[in-house]
C-alpha positions as CSV (number, residue, x, y, z in Angstrom):
1,M,-27.3,-25.2,19.6
2,A,-25.7,-27.7,21.8
3,A,-26.8,-31.5,20.8
4,G,-29.5,-32.6,23.3
5,V,-30.7,-29.2,24.4
6,N,-34.4,-28.2,24.3
7,G,-35.4,-25.0,23.4
8,R,-38.9,-23.3,23.9
9,P,-40.7,-20.1,22.6
10,P,-40.3,-17.0,24.6
11,N,-43.2,-16.7,27.5
12,D,-45.5,-13.4,27.6
13,A,-42.9,-11.4,29.8
14,E,-40.4,-12.3,27.8
15,L,-42.0,-11.1,24.5
16,A,-42.7,-8.0,26.0
17,A,-38.9,-7.6,26.9
18,W,-38.1,-8.7,23.5
19,S,-40.6,-6.2,21.8
20,Q,-39.0,-3.7,23.4
21,A,-35.7,-4.5,22.4
22,L,-37.0,-4.6,19.2
23,E,-38.3,-1.2,19.2
24,L,-35.2,0.4,20.8
25,W,-33.0,-0.5,17.7
26,G,-36.1,-0.3,15.5
27,V,-35.7,-3.3,13.5
28,Q,-37.5,-6.9,13.3
29,V,-36.0,-10.2,14.1
30,H,-37.6,-13.5,14.8
31,A,-38.4,-14.2,18.8
32,P,-35.9,-15.5,20.5
33,E,-35.1,-19.1,21.8
34,M,-34.9,-19.8,25.4
35,V,-32.9,-23.0,26.0
36,S,-31.5,-24.6,29.7
37,G,-28.4,-26.6,30.5
38,A,-26.7,-25.5,26.9
39,D,-23.4,-25.2,28.9
40,K,-22.0,-22.4,26.3
41,G,-20.2,-20.9,29.1
42,T,-22.6,-17.8,28.8
43,F,-26.1,-17.3,29.1
44,A,-26.9,-15.5,25.5
45,W,-25.5,-16.5,22.7
46,F,-26.5,-15.4,18.4
47,S,-25.9,-17.5,15.4
48,F,-26.6,-16.6,11.3
49,P,-29.0,-16.6,9.6
50,P,-30.4,-14.2,12.3
51,S,-31.4,-15.8,15.8
52,V,-30.9,-15.3,19.3
53,F,-30.3,-17.5,22.1
54,V,-30.9,-17.2,25.8
55,D,-30.2,-19.9,28.3
56,V,-32.7,-19.2,31.3
57,H,-30.7,-21.1,33.9
58,E,-27.8,-19.5,33.5
59,L,-29.0,-15.8,33.3
60,A,-30.7,-16.5,36.8
61,R,-27.3,-17.8,37.8
62,E,-25.8,-14.8,36.9
63,G,-28.3,-12.9,38.5
64,A,-29.3,-10.9,35.1
65,Q,-32.8,-12.3,34.8
66,D,-34.2,-8.7,35.7
67,H,-32.4,-7.5,32.6
68,L,-33.9,-8.9,30.2
69,V,-34.6,-5.9,27.6
70,S,-31.0,-5.0,27.8
71,V,-29.5,-9.1,27.2
72,F,-32.2,-8.6,24.2
73,A,-30.9,-6.1,23.2
74,H,-27.6,-6.7,23.2
75,E,-27.9,-9.8,21.1
76,I,-29.9,-8.2,18.5
77,G,-27.2,-5.3,18.2
78,H,-24.8,-8.5,16.9
79,H,-27.2,-8.6,13.8
80,V,-28.1,-4.9,13.7
81,L,-24.4,-3.6,14.3
82,S,-21.3,-5.7,15.3
83,P,-20.7,-8.3,13.2
84,S,-24.2,-7.8,11.7
85,T,-23.7,-10.5,8.5
86,R,-21.3,-13.6,8.3
87,I,-19.2,-11.7,6.2
88,G,-18.6,-9.1,8.8
89,S,-18.0,-11.4,11.7
90,F,-15.0,-13.3,9.1
91,K,-13.7,-9.6,8.8
92,L,-13.2,-8.8,12.5
93,L,-11.7,-12.8,12.6
94,Q,-9.0,-11.6,10.0
95,Q,-8.6,-8.2,11.7
96,M,-7.7,-9.9,15.1
97,A,-5.7,-12.5,13.6
98,R,-3.7,-10.0,12.0
99,A,-3.1,-8.4,15.3
100,I,-2.5,-11.5,17.1
101,T,0.5,-12.5,14.1
102,A,2.2,-8.8,14.5
103,C,2.3,-8.9,18.6
104,D,3.0,-12.7,18.9
105,P,6.2,-13.5,17.0
106,R,6.7,-16.6,19.5
107,Q,3.5,-17.8,18.5
108,L,2.0,-18.3,22.2
109,I,-1.2,-17.5,21.5
110,P,-3.6,-19.7,19.8
111,V,-4.9,-17.8,16.7
112,T,-8.3,-18.6,16.0
113,E,-9.6,-19.3,18.9
114,T,-8.2,-16.1,20.5
115,A,-9.4,-14.3,17.4
116,G,-12.9,-15.0,17.8
117,R,-12.7,-14.3,21.3
118,L,-11.5,-10.6,20.7
119,S,-13.5,-10.1,17.6
120,N,-16.6,-10.9,20.0
121,L,-15.5,-8.7,22.6
122,W,-15.0,-5.7,20.4
123,S,-18.5,-6.4,18.9
124,D,-20.0,-6.4,22.9
125,M,-18.3,-3.0,23.5
126,L,-20.0,-1.3,20.5
127,I,-23.4,-2.7,21.1
128,N,-22.9,-2.3,25.1
129,E,-22.2,1.5,24.5
130,R,-24.8,2.1,21.8
131,V,-27.3,0.2,23.7
132,A,-26.7,2.3,26.6
133,R,-26.9,5.6,24.8
134,M,-29.9,4.6,23.1
135,Q,-31.6,3.7,27.1
136,R,-30.5,6.9,28.2
137,R,-31.9,8.7,24.9
138,V,-35.5,7.4,26.3
139,R,-35.3,7.8,30.1
140,P,-32.4,10.6,30.9
141,D,-33.4,10.6,34.1
142,I,-32.5,7.2,35.4
143,E,-29.2,5.0,34.8
144,P,-29.0,3.1,32.1
145,D,-30.4,-0.7,32.6
146,M,-27.4,-1.7,30.3
147,V,-24.9,-0.1,33.2
148,T,-26.9,-1.6,35.7
149,L,-27.0,-4.7,34.1
150,W,-22.8,-4.7,34.1
151,R,-22.9,-3.6,37.7
152,T,-24.5,-6.9,38.5
153,L,-22.4,-8.7,36.4
154,T,-19.0,-7.5,37.9
155,A,-20.2,-7.8,41.4
156,R,-18.4,-11.1,42.0
157,P,-14.8,-10.9,42.8
158,P,-13.1,-9.7,40.1
159,G,-10.1,-12.3,38.1
160,G,-6.6,-11.8,37.8
161,S,-6.5,-10.7,33.8
162,A,-4.9,-7.3,33.4
163,A,-6.3,-7.4,29.9
164,W,-10.0,-7.6,31.3
165,W,-9.2,-4.9,33.5
166,V,-8.4,-3.1,30.5
167,L,-11.8,-3.5,29.1
168,M,-14.0,-3.2,32.6
169,R,-11.9,0.4,32.9
170,A,-12.7,1.2,29.5
171,Y,-16.1,0.8,29.7
172,E,-16.1,2.9,33.1
173,M,-14.7,5.9,30.9
174,L,-17.5,5.3,28.4
175,W,-20.0,5.5,31.0
176,S,-18.5,8.1,32.7
177,L,-18.5,6.0,36.1
178,P,-16.3,6.3,39.1
179,A,-13.1,4.4,39.1
180,A,-13.5,1.2,40.5
181,T,-17.3,0.7,39.7
182,L,-16.9,-2.5,37.5
183,C,-13.5,-3.2,38.6
184,T,-10.7,-2.4,41.2
185,K,-8.9,0.9,41.5
186,E,-5.6,-0.2,40.5
187,P,-4.9,-3.0,37.6
188,P,-3.4,-6.3,38.7
189,S,0.4,-6.5,39.7
190,G,2.4,-6.9,36.4
191,P,5.1,-9.7,35.6
192,A,7.7,-8.5,38.0
193,A,8.7,-11.8,39.5
194,A,8.5,-13.5,36.1
195,L,10.8,-11.0,34.7
196,H,13.3,-11.3,37.5
197,A,13.3,-15.1,36.7
198,A,14.0,-14.7,32.9
199,R,17.1,-12.4,33.9
200,E,18.2,-15.2,36.3
201,R,18.1,-17.5,33.2
202,Q,20.5,-15.6,31.2
203,N,23.5,-16.6,33.6
204,V,24.1,-19.6,32.0
205,D,27.2,-22.1,33.4
206,P,28.1,-23.8,30.5
207,D,30.0,-26.5,32.4
208,A,26.7,-27.3,34.1
209,L,25.2,-28.5,31.0
210,D,24.6,-32.4,30.0
211,V,26.3,-33.1,26.9
212,S,26.8,-36.7,27.4
213,D,24.8,-37.6,24.6
214,V,27.4,-35.9,22.0
215,R,30.9,-36.8,21.1
216,E,33.9,-36.4,23.9
217,E,35.9,-34.4,21.0
218,L,32.6,-32.1,20.5
219,R,31.3,-31.5,23.6
220,D,33.1,-28.4,24.3
221,R,31.6,-26.7,21.4
222,E,28.1,-28.0,22.5
223,R,28.3,-26.7,25.9
224,A,29.1,-23.2,24.2
225,H,26.1,-23.6,21.5
226,R,23.8,-24.8,24.0
227,A,24.3,-21.9,26.5
228,A,24.3,-19.3,23.9
229,A,20.9,-21.0,22.8
230,Q,19.6,-20.8,26.4
231,R,20.9,-17.2,27.2
232,L,19.2,-15.9,23.7
233,R,15.7,-17.5,24.8
234,A,16.1,-16.1,28.1
235,V,16.8,-12.7,26.5
236,E,13.6,-13.4,23.9
237,D,11.4,-13.8,27.4
238,E,12.6,-10.8,28.9
239,L,11.9,-8.9,26.0
240,I,8.5,-10.0,26.0
241,L,7.7,-9.6,29.3
242,S,9.1,-6.0,29.5
243,Q,6.2,-4.9,26.7
244,P,5.4,-1.3,27.9
245,V,1.8,-1.9,28.7
246,Q,0.1,0.5,30.6
247,P,-3.5,-0.5,31.7
248,E,-5.0,3.0,32.4
249,V,-3.8,4.2,29.3
250,D,-4.7,1.5,27.3
251,A,-8.2,1.4,28.7
252,G,-8.5,4.9,27.3
253,F,-7.3,3.9,23.8
254,V,-9.9,1.0,24.0
255,A,-12.5,3.7,24.9
256,D,-11.5,5.9,22.4
257,A,-11.6,3.2,19.6
258,V,-15.1,2.5,21.0
259,R,-16.2,6.3,20.3
260,T,-14.3,6.8,17.1
261,F,-15.3,3.3,15.4
262,G,-18.5,2.6,16.8
263,A,-20.2,2.4,13.4
264,D,-17.5,0.9,11.8
265,P,-16.6,-1.7,13.4
266,V,-14.0,-3.1,10.9
267,S,-12.0,-0.6,11.1
268,G,-11.7,-0.2,14.7
269,A,-11.0,-4.0,15.0
270,L,-7.5,-3.9,14.5
271,R,-6.8,-0.9,16.6
272,F,-8.5,-2.8,19.4
273,A,-6.4,-5.9,19.3
274,M,-3.3,-4.4,19.1
275,V,-4.0,-2.5,22.6
276,L,-5.3,-6.1,24.1
277,V,-3.1,-9.0,22.3
278,P,0.5,-7.8,24.0
279,Y,-1.3,-8.5,27.2
280,L,-2.2,-11.8,26.5
281,V,1.3,-12.5,25.1
282,I,2.6,-11.5,28.8
283,E,0.1,-13.7,30.1
284,A,0.8,-16.5,28.0
285,Q,4.9,-16.0,28.6
286,M,4.2,-15.9,32.6
287,S,2.1,-19.0,32.6
288,G,3.9,-21.2,30.0
289,R,0.7,-22.7,28.9
290,G,-0.8,-19.8,27.0
291,P,-3.2,-17.4,27.7
292,S,-5.9,-18.5,30.6
293,P,-9.4,-19.4,29.2
294,D,-11.1,-17.2,32.1
295,G,-8.6,-14.1,31.1
296,L,-11.4,-12.5,28.6
297,A,-14.3,-14.3,30.1
298,G,-17.1,-12.9,31.9
299,G,-20.3,-11.1,30.8
300,G,-19.4,-11.7,27.6
301,C,-21.9,-13.6,25.2
302,A,-20.8,-15.7,22.1
303,E,-21.2,-16.2,18.4
304,E,-22.2,-20.0,17.7
305,A,-20.0,-21.3,15.0
306,G,-21.6,-21.6,11.7
307,Q,-20.2,-23.3,8.3
308,A,-16.9,-22.6,6.9
309,P,-16.9,-19.6,4.9
310,T,-17.8,-20.1,1.1
311,A,-15.7,-18.9,-1.9
312,G,-17.9,-16.3,-2.8
313,E,-17.5,-15.0,0.8
314,L,-14.1,-15.2,1.3
315,S,-13.6,-13.2,-1.7
316,E,-15.6,-10.4,-0.7
317,V,-13.8,-10.5,3.3
318,L,-10.3,-10.2,1.7
319,A,-11.5,-7.6,-1.0
320,D,-11.7,-5.3,2.0
321,P,-9.2,-2.5,2.0
322,R,-9.5,-2.2,6.0
323,L,-7.8,-5.6,6.0
324,Q,-4.8,-4.2,4.2
325,E,-4.5,-1.4,6.9
326,R,-0.7,-1.7,8.7
327,P,-1.1,-3.0,12.4
328,V,0.0,-0.1,14.5
329,H,-0.6,0.6,18.2
330,P,-2.7,3.6,18.9
331,A,0.3,4.8,20.9
332,A,2.2,4.9,17.8
333,D,0.1,6.9,15.8
334,G,1.7,9.6,14.0
335,L,4.9,7.6,14.1
336,E,4.4,5.6,10.8
337,T,6.9,7.9,9.0
338,V,10.4,8.6,10.2
339,G,12.3,11.1,8.1
340,G,10.2,10.6,5.3
341,K,10.0,7.3,5.3
342,E,7.3,4.3,6.2
343,R,8.1,2.5,9.1
344,S,7.3,-1.3,9.4
345,G,3.9,-2.0,11.2
346,G,4.6,-5.4,11.9
347,Q,4.2,-9.0,10.1
348,G,1.3,-8.7,7.2
349,Y,-1.0,-11.9,7.2
350,G,0.1,-13.7,4.4
351,I,-1.3,-16.8,2.7
352,A,-0.4,-19.3,4.8
353,E,-1.8,-17.8,7.9
354,T,-5.1,-17.3,6.4
355,L,-5.6,-20.5,5.3
356,A,-4.9,-21.8,8.8
357,L,-7.6,-19.4,10.0
358,F,-10.0,-20.2,7.5
359,S,-9.2,-24.1,8.1
360,G,-12.1,-25.3,7.6
361,A,-12.7,-23.8,4.6
362,D,-12.2,-24.9,0.8
363,P,-8.1,-24.5,0.5
364,L,-8.8,-23.3,-3.0
365,A,-11.2,-21.1,-2.2
366,V,-8.9,-19.3,0.5
367,L,-6.1,-19.8,-2.6
368,L,-8.0,-18.2,-5.0
369,A,-9.0,-15.2,-2.4
370,W,-5.6,-14.6,-1.5
371,Y,-4.0,-14.0,-4.4
372,E,-7.3,-12.0,-6.3
373,S,-6.7,-9.6,-2.8
374,E,-3.1,-9.4,-3.8
375,A,-4.0,-8.5,-7.3
376,R,-6.6,-6.5,-7.6
377,R,-5.4,-3.2,-7.5
378,W,-3.1,-4.2,-10.1
379,I,-6.2,-5.7,-12.2
380,Q,-6.9,-3.8,-15.6
381,P,-8.8,-4.7,-18.6
382,L,-6.5,-6.3,-20.7
383,T,-7.4,-6.0,-24.6
384,Q,-5.4,-5.8,-27.8
385,Q,-6.0,-2.6,-30.5
386,G,-8.0,-4.1,-33.0
387,R,-7.7,-2.6,-37.0
388,P,-6.1,0.7,-37.4
389,P,-8.1,3.8,-37.7
390,A,-9.6,4.2,-41.6
391,A,-7.6,6.8,-44.1
392,D,-10.6,7.7,-45.8
393,S,-13.4,9.8,-44.9
394,V,-16.9,10.8,-45.4
395,P,-18.5,14.3,-45.4
396,G,-20.0,15.2,-41.7
397,P,-22.3,18.1,-40.4
398,L,-21.7,21.4,-41.2
399,A,-19.9,23.7,-38.9
400,T,-19.2,27.4,-38.5
401,W,-16.2,28.5,-40.1
402,E,-14.0,31.0,-38.6
403,L,-11.8,33.9,-39.5
404,G,-8.6,32.2,-40.1
405,D,-9.8,28.9,-41.0
406,D,-8.4,27.7,-43.9
407,L,-10.0,29.3,-47.1
408,A,-10.3,26.3,-49.2
409,D,-12.8,24.7,-46.3
410,L,-15.2,27.3,-46.9
411,D,-18.7,25.7,-48.2
412,W,-20.2,28.2,-50.5
413,P,-23.1,26.5,-51.4
414,A,-24.0,26.1,-47.7
415,S,-22.9,29.6,-46.6
416,L,-25.3,31.2,-49.7
417,A,-28.1,28.6,-48.4
418,A,-27.7,30.7,-44.6
419,G,-28.1,34.2,-45.8
420,L,-27.7,36.0,-48.6
421,V,-25.4,38.2,-46.9
422,V,-22.2,36.7,-46.2
423,V,-21.2,37.6,-43.1
424,P,-17.7,35.8,-41.8
425,G,-18.2,33.8,-38.5
426,V,-21.7,34.1,-38.7
427,T,-23.3,32.5,-41.9
428,T,-20.4,31.2,-43.2
429,R,-20.1,27.2,-43.0
430,R,-17.5,24.2,-43.6
431,R,-18.3,20.7,-44.2
432,T,-16.6,18.7,-41.3
433,E,-15.2,14.9,-42.4
434,L,-15.7,11.9,-40.6
435,P,-14.0,8.5,-40.4
436,D,-15.1,6.4,-43.3
437,D,-14.7,3.1,-40.9
438,P,-15.9,2.6,-37.5
439,A,-14.4,3.5,-34.5
440,E,-11.4,1.6,-33.4
441,A,-12.0,-1.8,-32.2
442,R,-10.5,-3.8,-29.1
443,D,-9.7,-7.7,-29.4
444,W,-10.0,-9.9,-27.0
445,V,-6.9,-11.8,-25.6
446,S,-6.3,-15.6,-25.4
447,L,-3.4,-16.0,-22.8
448,D,-1.7,-19.5,-22.9
449,L,-0.3,-19.8,-19.3
450,Y,2.3,-22.5,-18.4
451,I,3.5,-22.4,-14.6
452,D,6.4,-24.2,-13.5
453,S,5.3,-26.2,-10.4
454,S,9.2,-27.8,-10.0
455,G,10.7,-28.1,-6.3
456,S,12.7,-25.1,-6.9
457,M,9.6,-22.7,-7.3
458,P,8.1,-21.2,-4.0
459,R,4.6,-23.1,-2.9
460,P,1.5,-21.4,-3.6
461,S,0.5,-22.3,0.2
462,Q,3.6,-20.1,1.1
463,G,3.5,-16.7,-1.1
464,S,4.4,-17.7,-4.5
465,P,5.6,-14.5,-6.7
466,A,4.8,-16.7,-9.7
467,V,1.2,-17.2,-8.8
468,L,0.7,-13.8,-8.1
469,A,1.8,-12.7,-11.6
470,G,0.0,-15.3,-13.1
471,T,-3.2,-14.1,-11.1
472,I,-2.8,-10.2,-12.2
473,L,-2.4,-11.6,-15.7
474,A,-5.3,-14.2,-15.9
475,L,-7.9,-11.5,-14.3
476,S,-6.6,-8.9,-16.1
477,V,-7.6,-11.0,-19.4
478,L,-10.8,-12.1,-18.1
479,K,-12.0,-8.4,-17.4
480,G,-11.3,-7.3,-21.1
481,G,-13.7,-10.4,-22.0
482,G,-10.6,-13.2,-22.9
483,R,-10.0,-16.5,-22.1
484,V,-7.1,-18.5,-20.3
485,R,-5.6,-21.9,-20.3
486,V,-3.2,-22.6,-17.6
487,T,-0.9,-25.6,-17.6
488,S,1.1,-26.7,-14.2
489,W,4.3,-28.6,-15.1
490,S,7.3,-30.2,-13.4
491,S,9.1,-33.4,-14.2
492,S,8.4,-35.5,-17.3
493,G,5.1,-36.7,-17.2
494,Q,3.9,-34.2,-14.2
495,V,1.5,-31.9,-16.6
496,A,-1.7,-30.7,-15.4
497,G,-4.1,-28.4,-17.1
498,G,-7.5,-27.8,-19.0
499,S,-7.0,-28.5,-22.8
500,V,-9.3,-25.5,-23.5
501,F,-9.1,-21.6,-22.8
502,T,-11.9,-20.6,-20.1
503,R,-13.1,-17.7,-18.1
504,D,-13.4,-19.9,-15.1
505,R,-11.6,-17.9,-12.2
506,L,-12.0,-21.2,-9.6
507,E,-10.5,-23.5,-12.4
508,I,-7.9,-21.0,-13.5
509,T,-6.7,-20.6,-9.5
510,R,-7.1,-24.4,-9.4
511,Q,-4.3,-24.6,-12.1
512,L,-2.0,-21.6,-10.9
513,T,-2.3,-23.5,-7.8
514,T,-1.1,-27.0,-8.7
515,F,2.1,-28.0,-7.2
516,F,3.6,-30.9,-8.2
517,A,7.4,-30.4,-6.5
518,G,9.1,-32.3,-8.8
519,G,12.0,-31.6,-11.5
520,T,12.0,-29.0,-14.5
521,T,11.1,-30.4,-17.8
522,F,9.1,-28.2,-20.0
523,P,6.5,-30.0,-21.9
524,L,7.5,-29.5,-25.6
525,D,5.6,-32.4,-26.5
526,L,2.5,-30.5,-25.4
527,L,3.3,-27.1,-26.6
528,A,3.9,-28.9,-29.9
529,S,0.7,-30.5,-30.1
530,R,-1.3,-27.5,-29.2
531,Y,0.5,-25.0,-32.1
532,P,0.7,-27.5,-35.2
533,P,2.1,-25.3,-38.5
534,A,-1.2,-25.1,-39.9
535,D,-3.1,-23.8,-36.7
536,R,-6.1,-21.6,-37.5
537,R,-6.9,-19.1,-34.8
538,R,-10.6,-17.5,-34.5
539,A,-11.3,-14.4,-36.2
540,G,-10.0,-11.5,-33.8
541,E,-8.4,-13.8,-31.5
542,R,-4.8,-12.6,-30.1
543,R,-2.8,-15.4,-28.6
544,H,-0.4,-14.9,-26.6
545,L,1.7,-17.4,-24.4
546,V,3.6,-16.8,-21.1
547,V,6.0,-19.2,-19.2
548,L,6.5,-18.5,-15.7
549,S,9.8,-20.4,-14.2
550,D,13.2,-20.3,-12.4
551,D,16.5,-20.4,-14.0
552,G,15.2,-24.1,-14.7
553,L,13.5,-23.2,-18.1
554,A,16.6,-23.9,-20.2
555,S,14.2,-27.3,-20.7
556,L,12.2,-25.1,-23.3
557,F,14.9,-24.6,-25.5
558,G,15.6,-28.4,-25.5
559,K,18.3,-29.5,-22.7
560,G,17.4,-32.4,-21.5
561,Q,14.8,-33.7,-24.3
562,E,16.9,-32.5,-27.5
563,Q,14.3,-34.1,-29.9
564,Y,12.1,-30.9,-29.2
565,A,14.9,-27.8,-29.2
566,G,13.2,-26.6,-31.8
567,V,9.5,-26.3,-30.7
568,A,10.0,-23.3,-29.1
569,A,11.4,-21.2,-32.1
570,A,8.7,-22.9,-34.4
571,V,5.8,-21.9,-32.2
572,R,7.0,-18.3,-31.9
573,P,5.5,-17.3,-35.1
574,L,2.0,-18.2,-34.5
575,L,2.1,-16.4,-31.4
576,D,1.5,-12.9,-31.1
577,T,3.5,-12.1,-28.0
578,A,5.7,-15.2,-26.2
579,T,7.1,-13.8,-22.8
580,L,9.0,-15.7,-20.2
581,L,8.8,-14.2,-16.3
582,V,11.7,-15.8,-14.7
583,Q,12.8,-15.6,-11.4
584,D,16.5,-16.3,-12.0
585,R,19.1,-14.0,-10.6
586,T,21.7,-14.6,-12.7
587,R,20.0,-13.8,-16.0
588,S,20.9,-16.9,-17.6
589,M,17.9,-17.0,-19.9
590,A,18.3,-14.2,-21.9
591,R,20.5,-15.4,-24.9
592,P,18.8,-18.6,-25.5
593,A,15.1,-16.7,-25.5
594,A,16.2,-14.0,-27.6
595,E,17.6,-16.4,-30.2
596,A,14.1,-18.1,-30.0
597,G,12.4,-14.9,-30.3
598,Y,10.8,-14.6,-27.0
599,D,10.7,-11.3,-24.5
600,V,12.2,-12.2,-21.0
601,D,11.4,-9.9,-17.9
602,Y,12.7,-11.0,-14.1
603,L,10.1,-11.7,-11.4
604,D,12.7,-11.7,-8.3
605,D,10.1,-11.6,-5.5
606,M,6.8,-10.6,-4.7
607,A,6.9,-7.3,-4.9
608,S,8.2,-7.2,-8.7
609,A,5.2,-9.1,-10.1
610,P,3.0,-6.0,-10.6
611,G,5.4,-4.0,-12.5
612,V,6.3,-6.7,-14.5
613,C,2.6,-7.5,-15.4
614,A,2.3,-4.2,-16.2
615,A,4.7,-4.3,-18.9
616,L,3.7,-7.1,-20.2
617,A,0.2,-5.7,-20.4
618,A,1.6,-2.8,-22.3
619,R,3.3,-5.3,-24.7
620,I,0.1,-7.4,-25.4
621,A,-1.9,-4.2,-26.2
622,G,0.3,-2.8,-28.1
623,T,1.0,-5.5,-30.3
624,H,-0.8,-4.7,-33.2
625,D,0.9,-1.1,-33.3
626,R,4.2,-3.0,-33.8
627,E,2.5,-5.5,-36.4
628,V,1.5,-2.2,-38.5
629,L,5.0,-1.0,-38.1
630,R,6.8,-4.4,-39.2
631,G,3.9,-4.6,-42.6
């Protein structure tokens, strides 16, 4: 609530309305707080933990004071239906932001602010439609009070926003109201004037451009360059303004989304936003200042900003598979494949965008949640085969000896004990055998991970194949009961990481995402100290070394630090496996790696990370078999 604003408990009449609203939903929520002059831009809002606030002065100014039951029922709906929880709210925010990113390549719209507004409007529609339906069920003989409330809220002169017109027309469709009940009969006019101006701007006269700030011998080239840039910008403006929006049709899409996803707000949010965002992009292009703050205002409530999401909340939010669906306009349904091939579904929502959307959260928590969400479908418990099955056996239980079984397996004493008359397949018995040793064991894995954080590697905050591969491997080891040690390295002396193996996911991510942006010098002195010749490992422990780097990894084999040239080869016998995951299109690491006994896999982009990790996991899981064969 706004600072300096005092609230009061509801009076008897307000409590009676509150009780009716609770009865409508069949839930219990503590009484609302009635305030005055909160300056929230709305007459009602909600927050988490579940709380409801109503500004009585603003309520009266909007003429909604006689519809308290519907107002209260709406706010309760935010805690029951959408978003219902903080996590639900963050999921809706992410869906809206994904749609904005897909529809707004120019970044004309402020993502976080607009995503929050769209999220609330989507929740409002789901709740209002549900409340009206419940009210109609209780009193089928009269118009639902929610509909009457919206007649009141839309009685004032309408605004000029096409997006708002689409929403109001969708309400008319949902509630079977005649056209022009909640909005004008015709939508606001399109961007014809702005479109004409954009086409005019494509006629650029290079000779009219001022290039006095450029040396004389370069001015002709500079004029041509600037003219081409201006034409390109004008063409882009025309493309944005020419988007094929159809308000009447889009209102139908919105109404269909409300009907279809009334019980699944997160799934429907993306479709809803893909319909509305193009209108906001066009409005922003027309004004040159971004979408109007009032373009999506009018009768809606609001969610009071709370604390930033925690690491656990972010992990749960980004783990939702519904947030991986491709952003597609409803009009494109059925067009996802052309000729058997999947069409592009617009831009995905990457790590940089997610960091910006949840800028108030701990960046490390955002990185952990994002990389985990990308890695999750590839994570499998990573263990290693223990001792081989026993060669010896012991007598097991009796079983029926059947005709066709080996005669040598017939147990005559047991068969005669079953009956003096021997009937093959009925009284005949054979003795089974069981392995002398217990079932094959699985050993846990120790993964020693070294990640290159030199300037030539992709930054973790921009999407790094190395960090993704490291996350897949580390979480697979943890899921199998093992431990991980991560070391981030760059130039000489730029080394970060723990000295011990750990199962702390947050600490592992902290080291995986540490980025020095320096040179490339592998810490061979550290490697030598960690694996001395007399090294003794724990019983059952399997050690696997993985290095994530690029073609600068030649320093692992002594380049630039000749005094440690033999360390990599000397350490190799102390390890079960040693693998280099390299971003190296020239494949220059193959020969020195083979000479030192290291395997090499190539990690060229984010898409290749899962396959590379799967191949490495198979090697780790089968190491014991190879040791037995060698033995």
